C-alpha atoms as one frame of an Amber mdcrd trajectory, in Angstrom:
protein
  16.251  47.109 -27.028  16.256  43.545 -28.340  14.064  43.108 -31.426  11.699
  40.182 -31.941  13.922  38.972 -34.766  16.960  38.901 -32.495  14.992  36.996
 -29.833  13.873  34.401 -32.374  17.431  34.081 -33.646  18.742  33.569 -30.095
  16.101  30.895 -29.429  17.018  29.078 -32.645  20.689  29.177 -31.675  19.860
  27.784 -28.214  17.724  25.012 -29.725  20.561  24.179 -32.102  23.118  23.883
 -29.288  20.745  21.707 -27.215  20.107  19.493 -30.250  23.820  18.917 -30.740
  24.090  18.012 -27.050  21.392  15.374 -27.483  22.928  14.071 -30.702  26.359
  13.798 -29.087  24.965  11.948 -26.070  23.058   9.612 -28.377  26.272   8.768
 -30.261  28.145   8.226 -26.987  25.368   6.123 -25.414  24.961   3.926 -28.502
  28.728   3.305 -28.610  28.838   2.412 -24.905  25.817   0.123 -25.227  27.299
  -1.610 -28.280  30.639  -2.138 -26.528  28.920  -3.638 -23.469  26.797  -6.036
 -25.529  29.723  -7.049 -27.767  32.093  -7.693 -24.866  29.433  -9.612 -22.895
  28.619 -11.857 -25.867  32.309 -12.385 -26.691  33.666 -13.109 -23.206  30.855
 -14.470 -21.052  29.576 -13.406 -17.639  32.736 -13.722 -15.509  35.103 -11.994
 -17.923  32.499  -9.315 -18.606  32.421  -8.679 -14.852  36.182  -8.042 -14.958
  35.705  -5.633 -17.880  32.920  -3.913 -15.919  35.308  -3.287 -13.006  37.637
  -1.454 -15.395  34.656   0.444 -16.829  33.499   1.561 -13.364  37.040   2.672
 -12.500  37.104   4.733 -15.696  33.846   6.361 -14.552  35.431   7.444 -11.277
  38.496   8.819 -13.103  36.185  10.666 -15.498  34.437  12.390 -12.589  37.803
  13.426 -11.133  38.990  14.905 -14.449  35.715  16.713 -15.046  35.733  18.253
 -11.578  39.303  19.516 -11.809  39.632  20.324 -15.514  36.477  20.586 -17.627
  33.770  21.752 -15.206  35.669  24.989 -14.381  36.235  25.486 -18.131  32.504
  25.281 -18.889  31.600  27.595 -15.984  34.154  30.318 -16.708  34.802  30.132
 -20.438  31.421  29.542 -22.096  30.501  32.222 -24.599  33.769  34.153 -24.143
  35.995  35.587 -26.920  37.762  32.924 -28.978  41.240  33.878 -27.766  40.218
  33.398 -24.126  38.567  30.075 -24.910  41.596  28.767 -26.803  44.031  29.679
 -24.038  41.795  28.146 -21.376  41.133  25.005 -23.427  44.855  24.401 -23.939
  45.402  24.469 -20.170  42.196  22.593 -19.305  42.876  19.767 -21.753  46.444
  19.654 -20.451  45.067  19.264 -16.928  42.742  16.441 -18.074  45.688  14.729
 -19.740  47.756  15.175 -16.581  44.987  13.707 -14.402  44.707  10.777 -16.805
  48.449  10.162 -16.654  48.547  10.287 -12.849  45.503   8.048 -12.338  46.697
   5.782 -15.153  49.966   5.247 -13.312  48.000   4.265 -10.191  45.892   1.780
 -12.202  49.053   0.335 -13.739  50.634  -0.208 -10.313  47.420  -1.747  -8.959
  47.261  -4.034 -11.966  50.837  -5.198 -11.490  50.100  -5.878  -7.825  46.884
  -7.820  -8.449  47.975  -9.975 -11.355  45.631 -12.326 -13.197  42.785 -11.184
 -15.456  41.754  -8.355 -13.117  45.334  -7.119 -12.866  45.885  -7.153 -16.628
  42.597  -5.285 -17.173  43.597  -2.566 -14.716  47.108  -2.383 -16.164  45.732
  -1.866 -19.678  43.264   0.711 -18.359  46.215   2.604 -16.898  47.829   2.715
 -20.345  44.762   4.091 -22.165  43.273   6.301 -19.422  45.051   9.531 -20.568
  43.510   9.177 -24.045  40.049   8.428 -22.634  40.062  11.539 -20.424  41.486
  13.797 -23.158  38.724  12.707 -25.544  36.094  13.645 -22.958  37.808  17.001
 -22.366  37.409  17.928 -26.052  33.657  17.277 -25.844  33.195  19.750 -23.003
  35.514  22.294 -24.609  33.468  22.269 -27.814  30.197  22.721 -25.907  31.719
  25.626 -23.975  32.514  27.233 -27.334  28.973  26.595 -28.577  30.193  24.192
 -31.299  28.466  20.998 -30.202  28.611  19.645 -33.756  32.365  19.153 -33.267
  31.760  17.126 -30.101  29.274  14.987 -32.037  31.784  14.493 -34.857  34.461
  13.510 -32.347  32.242  10.865 -30.720  31.311   9.634 -34.199  34.998   9.158
 -35.044  35.435   7.192 -31.805  32.456   4.989 -32.718  33.840   4.287 -36.197
  37.306   3.489 -34.807  35.716   1.110 -32.285  34.463  -1.258 -34.982  37.805
  -2.634 -36.281  39.337  -2.379 -32.793  36.607  -4.596 -31.292  36.900  -7.120
 -34.131  40.635  -7.475 -33.463  40.031  -7.745 -29.709  37.436 -10.491 -30.260
  40.020 -12.529 -32.159  42.425 -12.228 -29.233  39.605 -13.055 -26.826  40.898
 -11.535 -23.591  39.631  -8.790 -21.289  42.917  -6.914 -21.649  42.542  -6.881
 -25.444  39.076  -5.339 -25.217  40.251  -2.662 -22.773  43.156  -1.775 -25.086
  40.869  -1.723 -28.146  38.385   0.544 -26.351  41.156   2.928 -25.268  43.005
   2.866 -28.594  39.872   3.941 -30.469  39.425   6.751 -27.917  43.015   7.808
 -28.653  42.086   8.193 -32.330  39.260  10.545 -31.350  41.513  12.398 -28.881
  44.081  13.093 -31.606  41.281  14.111 -33.977  40.133  16.604 -31.335  43.513
  18.317 -31.545  43.019  18.817 -35.290  39.393  19.934 -34.842  40.296  22.607
 -32.323  43.750  23.492 -33.614  44.867  23.361 -29.962  47.623  21.321 -28.378
  47.065  20.337 -24.719  49.516  22.219 -22.502  50.423  19.725 -19.801  53.185
  22.067 -18.612  50.475  24.535 -17.568  48.191  21.962 -15.953  49.381  22.881
 -12.458  48.708  26.531 -13.234  45.136  25.652 -14.285  44.517  23.653 -11.110
  45.897  26.471  -8.967  43.897  29.229 -10.689  40.609  27.317 -10.476  41.064
  25.446  -7.213  38.172  27.431  -5.668  35.858  25.644  -8.120  37.824  22.546
  -9.065  38.272  20.880  -5.702  34.643  21.445  -4.740  33.454  20.071  -8.079
  35.801  17.111  -7.587  34.158  16.213  -4.261  30.737  16.897  -5.755  31.245
  14.614  -8.760  32.833  11.776  -6.807  30.141  11.898  -4.110  27.489  11.537
  -6.819  28.966   8.356  -8.299  30.004   7.055  -4.869  26.460   7.304  -3.509
  25.149   5.193  -6.370  27.797   2.527  -5.768  27.148   2.435  -2.007  23.416
   2.032  -2.563  24.012  -0.841  -5.004  26.432  -2.692  -2.720  24.240  -2.123
   0.350  21.083  -3.229  -1.447  22.805  -6.450  -2.497  23.924  -7.101   1.079
  20.545  -6.314   2.687  18.098  -7.793   0.174  20.183  -9.830  -2.251  21.767
  -9.605  -5.679  18.363 -10.089  -7.332  17.254  -6.740  -5.898  20.189  -5.019
  -7.594  19.125  -6.651 -10.865  15.543  -5.425 -10.456  16.711  -1.857  -9.807
  19.079  -2.039 -12.763  16.204  -3.319 -14.918  14.042  -0.340 -13.931  16.938
   1.974 -14.793  17.234   0.336 -18.212  13.519   0.998 -18.824  14.217   4.672
 -18.123  17.449   4.495 -20.146  16.317   6.548 -23.175  15.174   9.388 -20.928
  18.370   9.180 -18.827  20.358   9.515 -22.070  18.293  12.629 -22.860  19.025
  14.044 -19.410  22.760  13.355 -19.778  22.787  14.906 -23.239  21.203  18.092
 -21.924  23.648  18.180 -19.005  26.493  18.598 -21.483  25.173  21.994 -22.538
  22.976  23.295 -19.698  25.784  24.832 -17.639  27.265  26.516 -20.702  23.846
  27.860 -21.686  23.127  29.075 -18.147  26.479  30.875 -18.166  25.505  32.591
 -21.437  22.156  33.678 -19.963  23.951  35.057 -16.895  26.263  37.175 -19.035
  23.598  38.481 -21.416  20.488  38.770 -19.193  21.223  37.987 -15.516  17.626
  38.646 -14.453  16.433  35.779 -16.668  18.675  33.091 -15.155  16.113  31.934
 -12.573  13.368  31.577 -15.189  15.745  29.752 -17.539  16.675  27.240 -14.812
  13.027  26.709 -13.862  12.025  26.022 -17.461  15.025  23.714 -17.855  14.381
  21.690 -14.697  10.595  21.730 -14.976  10.704  20.588 -18.593  12.908  17.622
 -17.719  10.689  16.663 -14.759   7.527  16.734 -16.883   9.221  14.721 -19.640
  10.289  12.081 -17.093   6.735  11.781 -15.743   5.347  11.370 -19.267   7.944
   8.679 -20.055   7.077   6.829 -16.836   3.367   7.029 -17.615   4.054   5.521
 -21.048   6.015   2.662 -19.435   3.017   1.804 -17.248   1.003   1.168 -20.426
   3.528  -1.307 -21.892   1.985  -4.825 -22.140   3.811  -7.557 -20.229   4.622
  -9.484 -23.391   6.569  -6.532 -24.807   8.322  -5.939 -21.506   9.394  -9.592
 -21.343  10.698  -9.309 -24.900  13.077  -6.529 -23.787  14.089  -7.618 -20.277
  13.079 -11.269 -20.163  12.568 -12.587 -16.641  13.692  -9.277 -15.114  10.596
  -7.476 -16.458   8.176  -8.426 -13.685  10.410  -7.306 -10.800  11.568  -4.190
 -12.684   8.083  -3.120 -13.780   6.965  -3.041 -10.140   9.502  -0.236  -9.580
   8.475   1.995 -12.497   6.498   4.512 -10.394   9.162   5.222  -7.712  11.967
   5.092 -10.302  10.119   7.628 -12.470   9.537   9.961  -9.524  13.223   9.706
  -8.647  14.299  10.607 -12.186  11.752  13.463 -12.298  13.184  14.821  -9.047
  16.710  14.575 -10.445  15.612  16.352 -13.639  14.069  19.194 -11.641  17.263
  19.533  -9.612  19.491  19.771 -12.693  17.939  23.132 -13.541  19.030  24.577
 -10.191  22.415  22.834 -10.446  23.073  24.480 -13.818  22.225  27.892 -12.334
  24.530  27.450  -9.328  27.421  26.380 -11.533  26.855  29.273 -13.923  27.001
  31.626 -10.940  30.241  29.981  -9.846  28.635  29.280  -6.462  30.746  26.165
  -5.921  30.321  26.203  -2.145  26.522  26.124  -2.373  26.683  23.591  -5.188
  28.885  21.305  -3.093  26.602  21.565  -0.050  23.589  20.695  -2.190  25.304
  17.710  -3.770  26.612  16.322  -0.482  23.146  16.651   1.066  21.554  14.950
  -1.939  24.122  12.115  -1.958  23.681  11.495   1.774  19.883  11.398   1.376
  20.275   9.018  -1.574  22.312   6.502   0.434  20.181   6.818   3.584  16.888
   6.617   1.667  18.046   3.728  -0.516  19.469   1.597   2.281  16.944   2.613
   4.961  14.096   1.818   2.602  15.686  -1.551   1.776  15.937  -2.438   5.471
  12.270  -1.547   6.064  10.545  -2.779   2.900  13.033  -4.562   0.660  13.525
  -3.650  -3.003  10.382  -1.520  -3.282  11.292   0.301  -0.061  14.718   1.142
  -1.478  13.168   2.509  -4.680  10.683   4.674  -2.761  13.422   5.815  -0.373
  15.558   6.946  -3.290  12.584   8.750  -4.871  11.907  10.665  -1.638  15.606
  11.435  -1.242  15.900  12.746  -4.813  12.898  15.061  -4.451  14.260  16.334
  -1.105  17.667  16.899  -2.640  16.107  18.819  -5.514  14.357  21.137  -3.024
  17.716  21.912  -1.400  19.277  22.663  -4.805  16.502  25.193  -5.516  16.796
  26.748  -2.058  20.508  27.376  -2.593  19.918  28.741  -6.108  17.345  31.188
  -4.783  19.807  32.444  -2.153  22.651  32.632  -4.692  20.517  34.649  -7.136
  19.594  37.074  -4.349  23.259  37.462  -3.428  24.193  38.057  -7.059  21.546
  40.766  -7.442  22.990  42.671  -4.478  26.496  42.673  -5.898  27.664  45.732
  -7.802  30.285  43.777  -9.723  30.332  40.399 -11.440  31.014  37.587  -9.004
  34.735  36.961  -8.644  34.491  33.368  -9.824  33.213  34.346 -13.288  36.272
  36.257 -14.413  35.703  36.287 -18.137  32.353  38.086 -18.275
């Protein structure tokens, strides 16, 4: 029997791990925000657009590396004995480094082919991409081990290294210099991660990692890329149907919800690992854990949105300037969309902890398709507001599908006499 003292101790440990997830995401978000502002002020609108193209490409590469390398690590090696974690982390980080090298080579070739400022930006991204993806791999490895404080320290080192790197880049005054400075500071944090963990990435065993976890990895790859791809398609389509101003209004509404989105992203770093721990220690509590997780995020999003509705126009204009009026009109549908996404993350964490990659993929593909159809269909019918309401409806519908699949997966797990094959380290 578990004593009350042990339960309280477990809850404190969980709260501590979630807190480190939030702190790490805060450090990462502040660094990214500072880089964006600094580059925009240093280079101007056109050059910042070129830098943004490199940034978006990095985001796609990050989703690829997470799907193939770090997502399977978090699902299968959270809360396992240290020896198992170390062996898996060496191969997983090696796979992330291998993905970064392969995609970096592609970016380098594209950059050489394009030429000009865009080409040089992509070429430099190709050079630093392995370091960027390895740094991210350490973050997920530390959260899988339950040592989120190390992930926070690693992001802090990156932030400190960014300061002199950005100053040097500003003196050079080119997009390529800023991309190299951004990647070089990530390389400092990536090397620091090796010392933190005492693990050297095993690139020679990257293929072995991909082969062993292909049942999860390739599905997570499609899942992650479809998520970011749907957002890009909606943005491009909205600009074509309504105009670029509509994209700015939507982006403004997203910025208003930015602090809560950072909270959601911070929790996402640790939710799968925590769900995996619950599954191993008390499988019958997984459903309740996911419901509390998703429901808590949904309620928090609604409260944040309600607070935004009370913001006086003069304060809103101080933050967003002329964008405030068009963005503030989208607060209600944007909030409902984020609340729906928050509710769905609880079910998503449960499906990943169960290793139910097939159901997870189906849910994500359905949600991404609804997102694009709702966003663009709504734009065609009722402009910017129609797109926002279409996305809100799509997100809530997608969340319902996530929960339907989790319910089925939990029922299937209960009828199994052995642990599910995909969770091999339990």
